[in-house]
C-alpha positions as CSV (number, residue, x, y, z in Angstrom):
1,M,32.4,-11.6,50.0
2,D,35.2,-9.3,48.6
3,Q,33.7,-6.7,46.3
4,D,36.6,-7.1,43.8
5,L,35.9,-10.8,43.7
6,V,32.2,-10.2,43.1
7,A,33.0,-7.8,40.3
8,S,35.4,-10.3,38.7
9,L,32.7,-13.1,38.8
10,L,30.1,-10.8,37.3
11,A,32.5,-9.8,34.5
12,S,33.3,-13.4,33.8
13,A,29.6,-14.4,33.7
14,F,28.9,-11.5,31.4
15,E,31.6,-12.4,28.9
16,Q,30.8,-16.2,28.9
17,S,27.0,-15.9,28.7
18,S,25.4,-17.3,25.6
19,T,22.7,-14.6,26.0
20,A,23.4,-11.3,24.2
21,Q,23.9,-8.7,26.9
22,W,24.8,-5.0,27.2
23,L,25.9,-3.0,30.3
24,C,24.6,0.6,30.0
25,D,24.3,3.6,32.2
26,S,21.1,5.2,33.5
27,Q,20.8,7.3,30.3
28,G,21.0,4.4,28.0
29,L,24.6,4.8,27.0
30,I,26.1,1.3,26.2
31,L,29.3,0.8,28.2
32,K,30.1,-2.7,27.3
33,S,28.8,-5.6,25.0
34,N,29.5,-9.3,25.5
35,Q,30.6,-11.5,22.6
36,A,27.2,-13.1,22.2
37,M,25.7,-9.6,21.5
38,I,28.5,-8.8,19.0
39,D,28.0,-12.1,17.2
40,W,24.2,-11.7,17.1
41,L,24.3,-8.1,15.7
42,A,27.1,-9.1,13.3
43,T,29.1,-6.0,14.1
44,D,32.3,-5.1,15.9
45,S,32.7,-4.0,19.5
46,S,33.7,-0.5,18.5
47,R,30.4,0.2,16.9
48,L,28.5,-1.0,20.0
49,T,30.6,0.9,22.5
50,E,29.6,4.5,23.4
51,T,26.4,4.3,21.4
52,T,22.9,4.5,23.0
53,L,20.3,1.8,23.5
54,S,17.9,3.9,21.3
55,S,20.3,3.3,18.4
56,W,19.4,-0.4,18.6
57,L,16.0,-0.3,20.4
58,P,14.4,2.9,19.0
59,D,11.4,2.6,21.4
60,V,13.6,2.8,24.5
61,L,14.5,6.4,25.4
62,P,16.4,7.8,28.5
63,A,13.1,9.0,29.9
64,H,11.8,5.5,29.9
65,L,14.8,4.1,31.8
66,S,14.4,6.8,34.4
67,Q,10.9,5.5,35.1
68,M,12.1,2.0,36.0
69,S,12.4,1.2,39.7
70,N,15.8,0.4,41.2
71,R,14.5,-3.1,42.0
72,T,12.2,-3.8,39.0
73,V,13.2,-6.3,36.4
74,R,11.1,-5.5,33.3
75,S,10.7,-7.5,30.1
76,L,9.5,-5.9,26.9
77,T,8.9,-7.2,23.3
78,L,10.6,-4.8,20.9
79,F,12.1,-4.7,17.4
80,L,15.6,-4.0,16.1
81,P,15.7,-1.1,13.6
82,D,16.8,-3.3,10.6
83,D,14.2,-6.1,11.2
84,K,10.6,-5.1,11.8
85,T,9.3,-8.7,11.4
86,T,11.2,-10.6,14.1
87,P,10.4,-9.4,17.6
88,V,13.0,-9.6,20.4
89,K,12.5,-9.8,24.1
90,A,14.5,-7.2,26.0
91,T,15.0,-7.7,29.8
92,F,16.1,-4.6,31.8
93,Q,17.7,-5.4,35.2
94,P,18.7,-2.3,37.3
95,I,21.9,-2.6,39.3
96,K,23.8,-0.1,41.5
97,A,27.5,0.5,41.5
98,D,28.3,2.7,44.4
99,S,25.7,5.5,44.1
100,T,25.4,5.1,40.3
101,R,22.6,3.2,38.7
102,H,23.3,0.9,35.7
103,F,21.3,-1.6,33.7
104,W,22.0,-5.1,32.5
105,V,20.1,-5.4,29.2
106,S,19.6,-9.0,27.8
107,L,18.2,-9.8,24.4
108,L,16.5,-13.0,23.2
109,P,14.5,-13.7,20.1
110,A,10.8,-13.6,21.2
111,T,10.5,-17.2,20.1
112,D,13.6,-18.5,21.8
113,T,12.9,-21.8,23.6
114,R,15.3,-20.8,26.4
115,D,12.6,-18.4,27.6
116,P,10.6,-20.4,30.2
117,D,7.6,-18.0,29.7
118,L,7.4,-18.6,26.0
119,P,4.1,-20.6,25.9
120,L,2.4,-18.0,28.1
121,Q,4.1,-15.2,26.3
122,T,2.9,-16.6,22.9
123,L,-0.7,-16.8,24.2
124,F,-0.4,-13.3,25.7
125,D,1.0,-11.8,22.5
126,S,-1.4,-13.5,20.1
127,S,-4.6,-13.0,22.1
128,Q,-7.3,-10.9,20.3
129,D,-8.4,-9.7,23.7
130,S,-6.6,-6.7,25.2
131,I,-4.6,-7.9,28.2
132,A,-2.6,-5.8,30.7
133,Y,-1.1,-6.1,34.1
134,S,-0.8,-3.2,36.5
135,L,0.3,-2.5,40.1
136,L,-2.3,-1.5,42.7
137,D,-1.6,2.2,42.1
138,G,-2.5,1.7,38.4
139,T,1.0,1.7,36.9
140,I,0.9,-0.6,33.9
141,L,3.8,-3.2,33.8
142,L,2.6,-5.5,30.9
143,A,0.4,-4.9,27.9
144,N,-0.1,-7.3,24.9
145,P,-0.2,-6.1,21.3
146,A,-4.0,-6.1,21.2
147,F,-4.0,-3.7,24.2
148,L,-1.5,-1.3,22.5
149,S,-3.5,-1.5,19.3
150,M,-6.7,-0.7,21.2
151,L,-5.1,2.4,22.7
152,D,-3.2,3.2,19.4
153,R,0.0,3.8,21.4
154,S,3.5,2.3,21.4
155,V,4.7,0.0,24.1
156,M,6.8,2.7,25.8
157,D,3.9,5.1,25.8
158,V,1.9,2.6,27.9
159,I,4.4,0.6,30.0
160,G,5.2,2.6,33.2
161,H,2.2,4.8,32.7
162,N,-0.9,4.9,34.9
163,Y,-4.1,3.5,33.4
164,R,-5.8,6.7,34.5
165,E,-4.1,8.6,31.7
166,F,-6.2,6.6,29.2
167,T,-9.5,6.5,31.2
168,P,-12.3,9.1,31.5
169,E,-12.8,10.4,35.1
170,N,-16.3,8.8,35.5
171,F,-14.8,5.3,34.8
172,V,-11.9,6.0,37.2
173,S,-14.4,6.7,40.0
174,L,-16.3,3.5,39.3
175,E,-13.1,1.4,39.4
176,E,-11.8,3.0,42.5
177,S,-15.1,2.4,44.4
178,R,-17.3,-0.6,43.5
179,I,-14.8,-2.5,41.3
180,R,-11.9,-2.1,43.9
181,E,-14.3,-3.5,46.6
182,Q,-15.1,-6.5,44.4
183,L,-11.4,-7.2,43.8
184,L,-10.5,-7.0,47.5
185,S,-13.3,-9.3,48.5
186,N,-13.6,-11.8,45.6
187,N,-10.2,-11.4,43.7
188,V,-12.2,-10.9,40.5
189,S,-14.6,-8.2,39.3
190,E,-17.9,-8.4,37.5
191,V,-17.8,-8.0,33.7
192,Y,-18.5,-4.3,33.1
193,D,-18.4,-1.8,30.3
194,K,-15.5,0.7,30.2
195,R,-14.3,3.4,27.9
196,F,-10.6,4.1,27.0
197,L,-9.2,7.1,25.2
198,R,-6.8,7.2,22.3
199,P,-4.2,9.9,21.9
200,D,-6.5,11.9,19.6
201,G,-9.3,11.7,22.1
202,T,-11.2,9.0,20.2
203,P,-13.2,6.9,22.7
204,V,-12.9,3.0,22.6
205,D,-15.8,1.1,24.3
206,M,-14.7,-2.2,25.8
207,S,-16.1,-5.0,28.0
208,I,-13.6,-5.6,30.8
209,R,-13.0,-7.9,33.7
210,L,-10.3,-7.5,36.4
211,A,-8.5,-10.2,38.4
212,M,-6.4,-9.6,41.6
213,V,-2.9,-11.2,42.0
214,R,-1.8,-11.9,45.5
215,D,1.6,-13.1,47.0
216,D,2.1,-16.2,49.2
217,Q,0.9,-14.3,52.2
218,G,-2.3,-13.2,50.5
219,E,-1.2,-9.6,50.1
220,P,-2.4,-7.9,46.9
221,L,0.4,-7.5,44.3
222,G,-1.3,-6.3,41.1
223,V,-4.3,-6.6,38.8
224,W,-4.8,-8.4,35.4
225,S,-7.3,-6.9,33.1
226,V,-8.9,-8.5,30.0
227,S,-10.9,-6.2,27.6
228,R,-13.0,-7.0,24.6
229,D,-14.5,-4.7,21.9
230,V,-18.2,-4.4,22.6
231,S,-19.3,-2.8,19.3
232,M,-20.1,-6.2,17.7
233,R,-21.9,-7.3,20.9
234,N,-24.0,-4.2,21.0
235,Q,-24.9,-4.7,17.3
236,L,-25.8,-8.3,18.0
237,I,-28.0,-7.3,21.0
238,E,-29.8,-4.8,18.9
239,S,-30.3,-7.3,16.1
240,L,-31.6,-9.9,18.6
241,A,-33.9,-7.4,20.2
242,N,-35.3,-6.5,16.7
243,S,-35.7,-10.2,15.9
244,E,-37.5,-10.7,19.3
245,R,-39.9,-7.8,18.6
246,R,-40.7,-9.1,15.1
247,F,-41.3,-12.6,16.5
248,R,-43.5,-11.4,19.3
249,S,-45.5,-9.3,16.9
250,L,-45.9,-12.2,14.5
251,F,-46.8,-14.6,17.4
252,R,-49.5,-12.3,18.7
253,T,-51.1,-11.3,15.4
254,S,-50.8,-14.5,13.4
255,M,-54.1,-15.8,12.1
256,D,-52.6,-19.3,12.5
257,A,-52.7,-21.0,15.8
258,I,-49.1,-21.2,17.2
259,G,-48.1,-23.2,20.2
260,L,-44.9,-24.4,21.9
261,W,-45.1,-28.0,23.2
262,T,-42.6,-29.7,25.4
263,P,-41.3,-33.3,24.6
264,D,-43.8,-34.7,27.2
265,H,-46.7,-33.0,25.3
266,Q,-47.3,-30.1,27.7
267,L,-48.2,-26.7,26.2
268,Q,-45.9,-23.8,27.3
269,F,-47.1,-20.9,25.1
270,A,-50.1,-20.4,22.8
271,N,-51.1,-17.3,20.8
272,N,-54.6,-15.8,20.7
273,A,-55.5,-17.7,17.5
274,Y,-54.8,-21.0,19.3
275,L,-57.1,-20.0,22.1
276,T,-59.9,-18.9,19.7
277,M,-59.6,-22.1,17.6
278,T,-59.8,-24.5,20.6
279,G,-62.1,-22.5,22.9
280,Y,-59.8,-23.0,25.9
281,T,-58.1,-20.4,28.1
282,Q,-54.3,-20.4,28.5
283,S,-54.5,-21.9,32.0
284,E,-56.9,-24.7,30.8
285,L,-54.6,-25.6,27.9
286,S,-51.6,-25.9,30.2
287,Q,-53.5,-28.7,32.0
288,L,-54.1,-30.7,28.8
289,T,-51.7,-32.9,26.7
290,F,-51.6,-32.7,22.9
291,H,-53.2,-36.2,22.7
292,E,-56.1,-35.2,24.9
293,M,-57.0,-32.6,22.3
294,T,-57.0,-35.1,19.4
295,P,-59.9,-37.4,18.5
296,P,-59.2,-41.2,18.3
297,G,-57.7,-42.5,15.0
298,W,-55.0,-39.9,14.5
299,E,-52.3,-41.5,16.6
300,D,-50.3,-42.6,13.5
301,I,-50.2,-39.0,12.2
302,D,-49.0,-37.7,15.6
303,T,-46.3,-40.4,15.6
304,E,-45.1,-39.5,12.1
305,I,-44.9,-35.8,13.0
306,A,-42.8,-36.5,16.1
307,Q,-40.5,-38.8,14.1
308,Q,-39.9,-36.2,11.3
309,V,-39.2,-33.5,13.9
310,E,-36.7,-35.8,15.6
311,E,-35.0,-36.8,12.4
312,R,-34.8,-33.5,10.4
313,G,-36.0,-30.8,12.7
314,Y,-39.4,-30.1,11.1
315,S,-42.3,-32.1,9.8
316,D,-44.3,-32.1,6.6
317,V,-47.8,-30.5,6.5
318,F,-50.4,-33.0,7.7
319,E,-54.1,-32.9,7.9
320,K,-55.8,-34.1,11.1
321,E,-58.5,-33.2,13.5
322,L,-58.7,-31.4,16.8
323,L,-61.3,-31.3,19.5
324,H,-62.9,-27.9,20.4
325,R,-63.7,-27.3,24.1
326,D,-67.4,-27.7,23.3
327,G,-66.8,-31.1,21.6
328,T,-66.8,-29.9,18.0
329,I,-64.3,-31.6,15.7
330,I,-62.2,-29.2,13.8
331,P,-60.3,-30.3,10.6
332,V,-56.9,-28.7,10.6
333,S,-53.6,-28.7,8.8
334,I,-50.6,-28.9,11.1
335,R,-46.9,-28.6,10.9
336,A,-44.2,-28.8,13.7
337,T,-40.6,-27.5,13.9
338,A,-38.0,-28.5,16.5
339,V,-36.7,-26.1,19.1
340,R,-33.1,-27.0,20.2
341,D,-31.1,-26.0,23.2
342,R,-27.4,-25.0,23.1
343,D,-26.3,-28.6,23.0
344,G,-28.4,-29.3,19.9
345,S,-30.9,-31.5,21.8
346,I,-34.6,-31.0,21.1
347,S,-36.3,-29.1,24.0
348,G,-39.7,-28.7,22.4
349,S,-41.6,-28.1,19.2
350,W,-43.4,-25.1,17.6
351,V,-46.7,-26.3,16.2
352,I,-48.6,-24.2,13.6
353,I,-52.2,-25.2,13.1
354,R,-54.7,-23.9,10.5
355,D,-58.5,-24.3,10.5
356,I,-59.2,-25.5,7.0
357,R,-63.0,-25.1,7.3
358,A,-62.4,-21.6,6.2
359,Y,-59.9,-22.7,3.6
360,K,-60.7,-20.0,1.0
361,R,-60.6,-17.2,3.5
362,V,-57.3,-18.5,5.0
363,L,-55.9,-19.0,1.5
364,N,-56.6,-15.4,0.6
365,A,-55.0,-14.3,3.8
366,L,-52.1,-16.5,3.0
367,E,-51.7,-15.0,-0.4
368,H,-51.8,-11.5,1.1
369,S,-49.3,-12.6,3.7
370,Q,-47.1,-14.1,0.9
371,N,-47.2,-10.8,-1.0
372,M,-46.2,-8.9,2.1
373,L,-43.4,-11.4,2.7
374,E,-42.2,-11.0,-0.9
375,Q,-42.4,-7.2,-0.6
376,T,-40.5,-7.4,2.7
377,N,-37.9,-9.6,1.1
378,R,-37.7,-7.2,-1.9
379,M,-37.2,-4.2,0.4
380,A,-34.7,-6.1,2.5
381,R,-33.1,-7.6,-0.7
382,V,-33.1,-11.1,0.8
383,G,-33.9,-14.3,-1.2
384,G,-33.8,-18.0,-0.3
385,W,-32.2,-21.0,-1.9
386,E,-31.6,-24.7,-1.6
387,Y,-28.9,-26.9,-3.0
388,N,-29.4,-30.6,-3.8
389,A,-26.0,-32.4,-3.7
390,Q,-27.5,-35.4,-5.6
391,T,-28.5,-33.3,-8.7
392,Y,-26.0,-30.4,-8.3
393,Q,-29.0,-28.1,-8.7
394,F,-30.1,-25.0,-6.9
395,T,-33.7,-24.0,-6.2
396,L,-34.2,-20.3,-5.9
397,T,-36.9,-17.9,-4.7
398,D,-38.2,-15.1,-6.9
399,E,-36.2,-12.6,-5.0
400,S,-33.0,-14.7,-5.4
401,F,-33.5,-14.6,-9.2
402,R,-33.8,-10.8,-9.0
403,I,-30.8,-10.4,-6.7
404,L,-28.6,-12.6,-9.0
405,A,-29.9,-10.6,-12.0
406,I,-30.9,-13.8,-13.9
407,P,-34.2,-14.8,-15.6
408,R,-36.4,-17.5,-14.1
409,T,-35.6,-19.7,-17.1
410,F,-31.9,-19.7,-16.1
411,N,-30.4,-23.2,-15.6
412,T,-29.6,-23.1,-11.8
413,S,-27.0,-25.9,-11.8
414,L,-23.9,-25.4,-9.6
415,T,-21.7,-24.9,-12.7
416,N,-24.0,-22.1,-14.1
417,I,-24.5,-20.4,-10.7
418,Q,-20.7,-20.3,-10.2
419,K,-20.3,-18.5,-13.6
420,L,-22.0,-15.5,-12.1
421,F,-18.9,-14.8,-9.9
422,S,-15.2,-14.2,-10.5
423,E,-12.8,-17.2,-10.3
424,E,-11.8,-16.3,-6.8
425,S,-15.4,-16.0,-5.6
426,Q,-16.3,-19.2,-7.4
427,Q,-13.8,-21.1,-5.3
428,Q,-15.1,-19.4,-2.1
429,L,-18.7,-20.4,-3.0
430,F,-17.7,-23.9,-3.8
431,E,-15.8,-24.3,-0.5
432,Q,-18.7,-22.8,1.5
433,I,-21.2,-25.4,0.1
434,G,-18.6,-28.2,0.6
435,H,-17.9,-27.2,4.2
436,T,-21.6,-27.1,5.0
437,L,-22.3,-30.4,3.4
438,D,-19.3,-32.3,4.8
439,G,-18.9,-30.5,8.1
440,G,-22.5,-29.9,8.9
441,L,-21.7,-26.3,10.0
442,A,-23.5,-23.1,9.0
443,S,-21.4,-20.6,7.0
444,D,-21.5,-17.0,6.0
445,L,-19.8,-15.4,2.9
446,E,-19.6,-11.9,1.3
447,I,-18.7,-11.8,-2.4
448,P,-19.3,-9.5,-5.4
449,L,-21.3,-10.4,-8.5
450,D,-19.2,-10.5,-11.6
451,G,-19.7,-7.9,-14.3
452,F,-21.1,-5.0,-12.3
453,E,-19.4,-1.6,-12.0
454,P,-19.6,-0.3,-9.3
455,P,-19.4,-3.7,-7.6
456,R,-22.7,-5.4,-6.5
457,W,-22.1,-7.2,-3.2
458,L,-24.0,-10.3,-1.9
459,R,-24.1,-11.9,1.5
460,I,-24.7,-15.7,1.2
461,T,-25.5,-17.8,4.2
462,A,-25.8,-21.6,4.3
463,Q,-26.7,-24.3,6.7
464,P,-27.3,-28.0,6.5
465,A,-30.7,-29.7,6.5
466,I,-31.9,-33.4,6.2
467,D,-34.9,-34.5,4.2
468,S,-37.3,-37.4,5.1
469,Q,-35.0,-39.9,3.5
470,G,-32.1,-38.8,5.6
471,V,-30.3,-37.1,2.7
472,T,-28.4,-33.9,3.7
473,Y,-28.8,-30.8,1.6
474,V,-28.0,-27.1,2.0
475,V,-30.5,-24.3,2.6
476,G,-29.6,-20.6,2.8
477,A,-30.3,-17.0,2.0
478,V,-28.8,-14.5,-0.4
479,Q,-28.9,-10.8,0.4
480,D,-28.0,-7.7,-1.6
481,I,-25.6,-5.8,0.7
482,T,-24.4,-3.3,-1.8
483,E,-25.9,-0.4,0.0
484,F,-24.4,-1.5,3.3
485,K,-21.0,-1.8,1.6
486,N,-21.3,1.7,0.2
487,R,-22.2,3.1,3.6
488,Q,-19.3,1.3,5.1
489,Q,-17.0,2.7,2.5
490,S,-18.5,6.2,3.0
491,L,-17.9,5.9,6.8
492,E,-14.3,4.9,6.1
493,Q,-13.9,7.9,3.8
494,D,-15.5,10.2,6.5
495,R,-13.0,8.7,9.0
496,D,-10.1,9.5,6.7
497,E,-11.4,13.0,6.1
498,F,-11.7,13.5,9.9
499,Q,-8.2,12.4,10.4
500,R,-7.0,14.7,7.6
501,M,-8.8,17.6,9.2
502,A,-7.4,16.8,12.6
503,F,-3.8,17.0,11.4
504,H,-4.0,19.7,8.6
505,D,-4.7,23.4,8.4
506,S,-8.1,24.0,6.8
507,L,-7.0,27.0,4.7
508,T,-3.7,25.8,3.2
509,Q,-4.1,22.0,3.7
510,L,-0.6,22.1,5.2
511,P,0.2,20.0,8.3
512,N,-0.7,21.6,11.6
513,R,1.2,21.5,14.9
514,L,0.1,18.0,15.9
515,L,1.4,16.5,12.6
516,L,4.4,18.8,12.7
517,E,5.6,17.5,16.0
518,D,5.2,13.9,14.8
519,R,7.3,14.7,11.7
520,F,9.9,16.2,13.9
521,R,10.2,13.0,16.0
522,Q,10.8,11.1,12.7
523,L,13.5,13.5,11.5
524,N,15.0,13.5,15.0
525,F,15.3,9.7,14.9
526,Q,16.9,9.8,11.4
527,A,19.3,12.5,12.5
528,N,20.4,10.4,15.5
529,R,21.1,7.4,13.3
530,S,23.1,9.4,10.7
531,N,24.7,12.0,12.9
532,G,22.8,14.7,10.9
533,R,20.9,17.8,11.8
534,V,17.4,19.0,11.7
535,A,16.6,22.7,10.9
536,V,13.5,24.4,12.3
537,I,12.7,27.5,10.2
538,V,10.1,30.0,11.4
539,I,8.7,32.3,8.7
540,D,6.5,35.3,9.5
541,L,5.1,37.6,6.8
542,D,6.0,41.2,7.4
543,D,3.2,43.1,5.7
544,F,0.3,40.6,5.9
545,K,-1.9,42.9,8.0
546,D,-1.5,45.8,5.5
547,I,-2.6,43.5,2.6
548,N,-5.7,42.3,4.6
549,D,-6.6,45.9,5.4
550,R,-6.0,47.2,1.9
551,H,-7.5,44.3,-0.2
552,G,-9.7,42.4,2.3
553,H,-9.5,39.0,3.8
554,P,-10.1,37.1,0.5
555,A,-6.8,38.6,-0.7
556,G,-5.1,37.6,2.5
557,D,-6.4,34.0,2.2
558,A,-5.3,33.8,-1.4
559,L,-1.8,35.1,-0.4
560,L,-1.5,32.5,2.4
561,R,-2.5,29.7,0.0
562,A,0.0,30.9,-2.6
563,I,2.8,31.2,0.1
564,A,2.0,27.6,1.2
565,S,2.2,26.4,-2.4
566,R,5.5,28.2,-3.1
567,L,7.1,26.9,0.1
568,T,6.1,23.3,-0.7
569,Q,7.6,23.6,-4.2
570,T,10.8,25.2,-2.9
571,V,11.8,22.6,-0.2
572,R,12.6,19.0,-0.8
573,Q,9.9,16.3,-0.8
574,S,11.4,14.9,2.5
575,D,11.0,18.3,4.2
576,T,7.8,19.4,6.0
577,V,6.1,22.7,5.5
578,A,3.4,23.6,8.2
579,R,1.2,26.5,9.1
580,L,0.6,27.2,12.8
581,G,-2.1,29.9,12.2
582,G,-2.2,33.5,11.1
583,D,0.7,34.4,8.8
584,E,3.3,32.1,10.5
585,F,4.8,29.1,8.7
586,I,7.4,26.5,9.8
587,I,9.7,24.4,7.8
588,L,11.4,21.2,9.1
589,A,14.4,20.1,7.0
590,A,16.8,17.1,7.5
591,L,20.4,18.3,6.9
592,D,23.8,16.6,6.6
593,D,25.5,19.5,8.4
594,A,24.8,22.8,10.1
595,E,25.9,24.9,7.1
596,E,23.0,23.6,5.0
597,A,20.5,25.4,7.2
598,S,21.5,28.9,5.9
599,L,21.3,27.7,2.3
600,V,17.8,26.3,2.7
601,A,16.6,29.5,4.6
602,S,18.2,31.7,2.0
603,K,16.5,29.8,-0.9
604,V,13.1,30.1,0.9
605,H,13.6,33.8,1.6
606,Q,14.5,34.5,-2.1
607,Q,11.4,32.7,-3.4
608,L,9.1,34.6,-1.1
609,Q,10.3,37.9,-2.5
610,K,8.5,37.4,-5.7
611,P,5.1,39.1,-6.0
612,I,1.9,37.0,-6.1
613,A,-0.9,37.8,-8.6
614,W,-4.4,38.1,-7.3
615,D,-7.5,39.5,-9.0
616,G,-5.4,41.6,-11.4
617,T,-3.2,42.9,-8.6
618,Q,0.4,42.1,-7.6
619,L,0.6,41.4,-3.9
620,H,4.1,42.1,-2.4
621,C,4.8,40.7,1.1
622,S,8.3,40.3,2.5
623,C,9.1,37.9,5.3
624,S,11.4,37.5,8.3
625,L,13.0,34.1,9.0
626,G,14.4,32.6,12.2
627,V,16.5,29.4,12.1
628,A,17.3,26.9,14.9
629,L,19.3,23.6,14.6
630,Y,18.9,20.2,16.3
631,P,20.8,19.3,18.4
632,E,22.7,22.6,18.8
633,Q,19.8,24.7,20.1
634,G,17.7,21.9,21.7
635,D,16.7,18.3,21.6
636,D,12.9,18.7,21.5
637,F,10.5,20.5,19.2
638,S,9.2,23.1,21.8
639,T,12.8,24.2,22.6
640,L,13.8,24.5,19.0
641,Y,10.6,26.3,18.0
642,Q,11.2,28.8,20.8
643,A,14.8,29.4,19.7
644,A,13.8,29.8,16.0
645,D,10.9,32.1,16.9
646,L,13.2,34.4,19.0
647,A,15.6,34.5,16.0
648,M,12.7,35.4,13.7
649,Y,11.6,38.1,16.1
650,K,15.1,39.5,16.1
651,A,15.1,39.6,12.3
652,K,11.8,41.5,12.3
653,T,12.9,44.0,14.9
654,T,16.2,44.8,13.2
655,G,14.8,45.7,9.8
656,K,12.4,43.0,8.6
657,N,12.7,41.0,5.4
658,R,15.8,39.3,6.6
659,M,17.0,36.0,8.1
660,E,18.5,35.4,11.5
661,V,20.1,32.1,12.8
662,S,19.7,31.4,16.5
663,D,22.8,31.5,18.6
664,Q,21.3,30.2,21.8
């Protein structure tokens, strides 16, 4: 087809399209906008022409465009500068005109129903799991917000980059050997633990699974990865392990006979007390049914126990008799509790049996055990409670009274208990009990007690239960978690302090180079939008070594802190003062025009001429300044810093105590 005709058809489609579109060059310069784009942005065509994509999509820089393949169509979810709440979907389609590469850039609201991938995109974007898609060489093409949040990186810092940049070497070796073999043979990997790295080096431990994507011919195209934070899982595993250890210890050492019986009355487990009480070995007991160990006449009691376990999950305490291996009849008290599987079906019953021939001895042991339990509850700050929906009344354990800071004579009605909490917490407590009663679901709530300063935090759990008459009530626990909350707050404060130390100079508390470069990127962005300037001013103290030698390092440190304070007070609040080490300081200043740079530098130079008092002595220390301007001397921080540093060096070698503006 004639090339002019093709160009004419493309131009017509571009102008008539209802989708907002740009045509831009390989550096992101907008060459043309269609009417749909002009209408959407509510601006005129002159404002759109000859501007850059980064003016409208700040996350898209020329360097990002250069990473895109000539044949790759890429879609990204971004934000326009004036609307950070409504995401847009930007599609980049490379095209070639002669030997020059251009891009069609199409914009749609991220929720536009014209997008056929909207349902999957919504699921992808809203997933709490971290999801990414990469090529076989590891280049990441897609990443959802959870993945970006996990890495603490922007979309353009991840898309087009290789996953190896964010992965420790030992995990890369694992994935390129065993995991790759699993993908090639099975198309999916095992679930394995992996560590990612954030920009500051902070490790993020995740549980991850990979899935291979193949084309119609079965050839590998890329890999989907789904990652999930494992910190809560590890805590749960540790908690379950502790619970298992406590249970096994209780099971082995209990003075009561404890056994697990199946629904067909076969014994699965029995503790030592069970064996001692009955005189049988474990293997002998496994061959007997529960009925074979019971003398005649107790069938009604066995039936009642089974019925109560079936109806409400546990039985009352009953008295009955058991047969010892030698034929002796043993009077016992017995109670059973249901064991349920994942579906809620009863898969067995725990039975606790007590020999009441030694009632007094067992009673004393029980009282001792009760005291130990109460002491354990006190140490753990855990109390129990029940709520009767018929009487609107709570029943509390002793520890619950202590935790709630109320006397045992306190009227424990729902109305009175609610008064112990703020209005907001009252509503939460009321809703928790209501959901448990009506929905039959366990619940968990963390709320503060009212009237305590500092706050006293409680964790309240609830679950439904059914009595012998089939009436549902609520049982639960209350735990004092104030200490846990305080430790959590302390850890958060430690984290904030660590971040502050990572980005600030320890002596002067000024920003260090890491934070300085981030501030420069912000000022750079503002300058591009307003056609302004950014000044980089390097300051070096001329006589700092002499002061250190004459007065000692304490004087030098005091001088540096005083210089930092004076610089901060001299510049505007929007400017940044940083210390890079030694006696070198840097100022970043946003300017309307280039002439302002000399005025700012002169003001700083004048303020630093004044002496600084220390320990009864006046410290005099002149300074040399070098100034460089964005964009005249460079478009990145390193280039501008080098230019300003050379200018400062020139000022120092031509007499000191003066200012020099870079002419590079």
